[in-house]
C-alpha positions as a LaTeX table, in Angstrom:
\begin{tabular}{lrrr}
\hline
Residue & $x$ (\AA) & $y$ (\AA) & $z$ (\AA) \\
\hline
Met1 & 0.00 & 0.00 & 0.00 \\
Asp2 & 2.87 & 2.39 & 0.82 \\
Glu3 & 4.42 & 1.79 & $-2.60$ \\
Leu4 & 1.15 & 2.48 & $-4.41$ \\
Ala5 & 0.50 & 5.68 & $-2.42$ \\
Tyr6 & 4.07 & 6.88 & $-2.96$ \\
Asn7 & 4.05 & 6.24 & $-6.72$ \\
Leu8 & 0.60 & 7.74 & $-7.30$ \\
Arg9 & 1.61 & 10.81 & $-5.33$ \\
Gln10 & 4.82 & 11.21 & $-7.36$ \\
Val11 & 2.88 & 11.00 & $-10.65$ \\
Tyr12 & 0.31 & 13.51 & $-9.37$ \\
Leu13 & 2.96 & 15.99 & $-8.19$ \\
Thr14 & 4.75 & 15.75 & $-11.53$ \\
Thr15 & 1.51 & 16.17 & $-13.48$ \\
Ile16 & 0.47 & 19.33 & $-11.62$ \\
Asn17 & 4.03 & 20.66 & $-11.64$ \\
Ala18 & 3.92 & 21.06 & $-7.86$ \\
Pro19 & 6.42 & 23.51 & $-6.35$ \\
Ser20 & 7.12 & 21.16 & $-3.45$ \\
Ser21 & 6.84 & 17.44 & $-2.91$ \\
Lys22 & 6.74 & 17.56 & 0.88 \\
Leu23 & 3.91 & 15.81 & 2.70 \\
Tyr24 & 2.48 & 17.39 & 5.84 \\
Ile25 & 2.60 & 15.00 & 8.77 \\
Pro26 & 2.36 & 16.43 & 12.31 \\
Pro27 & 5.53 & 15.80 & 14.31 \\
Asp28 & 3.74 & 13.54 & 16.80 \\
Ala29 & 2.50 & 11.26 & 13.97 \\
Arg30 & 5.78 & 10.88 & 12.07 \\
Arg31 & 7.03 & 7.84 & 13.94 \\
Asp32 & 3.84 & 5.90 & 13.24 \\
Phe33 & 3.71 & 7.04 & 9.61 \\
Leu34 & 7.31 & 6.01 & 8.90 \\
Glu35 & 7.23 & 2.74 & 10.85 \\
Asp36 & 7.76 & $-0.16$ & 8.43 \\
Asn37 & 7.37 & 2.28 & 5.52 \\
Glu38 & 9.86 & 1.41 & 2.78 \\
Phe39 & 8.98 & 4.29 & 0.44 \\
Phe40 & 8.36 & 7.53 & 2.32 \\
Thr41 & 11.29 & 8.92 & 4.28 \\
Glu42 & 11.83 & 11.76 & 6.72 \\
Ala43 & 13.02 & 13.86 & 3.74 \\
Asp44 & 9.53 & 13.56 & 2.19 \\
Leu45 & 7.82 & 15.05 & 5.25 \\
Thr46 & 7.31 & 18.54 & 6.56 \\
Ser47 & 5.83 & 20.09 & 9.67 \\
Asn48 & 4.55 & 23.02 & 7.61 \\
Pro49 & 0.73 & 22.76 & 7.66 \\
Met50 & 0.55 & 24.86 & 4.47 \\
Ala51 & 1.78 & 21.79 & 2.55 \\
Ser52 & $-1.58$ & 20.11 & 3.12 \\
Phe53 & $-3.34$ & 22.91 & 1.20 \\
Gly54 & $-1.12$ & 22.66 & $-1.87$ \\
Val55 & $-0.38$ & 26.36 & $-1.60$ \\
Pro56 & 2.67 & 27.21 & $-3.69$ \\
Ile57 & 5.20 & 28.94 & $-1.53$ \\
Asp58 & 8.52 & 29.88 & $-3.03$ \\
Phe59 & 10.49 & 29.33 & 0.16 \\
Glu60 & 10.85 & 26.58 & 2.72 \\
Leu61 & 10.35 & 27.59 & 6.34 \\
Pro62 & 12.61 & 25.81 & 8.80 \\
Glu63 & 10.99 & 22.76 & 10.40 \\
Glu64 & 11.76 & 24.23 & 13.82 \\
Phe65 & 9.31 & 27.04 & 13.05 \\
Phe66 & 6.36 & 24.61 & 13.24 \\
Lys67 & 7.29 & 22.67 & 16.35 \\
\hline
\end{tabular}
């Protein structure tokens, strides 16, 4: 299931020419999300809640800003 979700998401992001490929996962849910996940990594995640809206922002805020 993780592989399917990852690959579909990559195709979607490429198709819409997304400015960022980060996935919003709250810091307290990251451990559970990444557990036994062979496709998504910490580098794919962000604590920036704006990522969940698909809002194009031309800068990355530091992760510490959202903790």
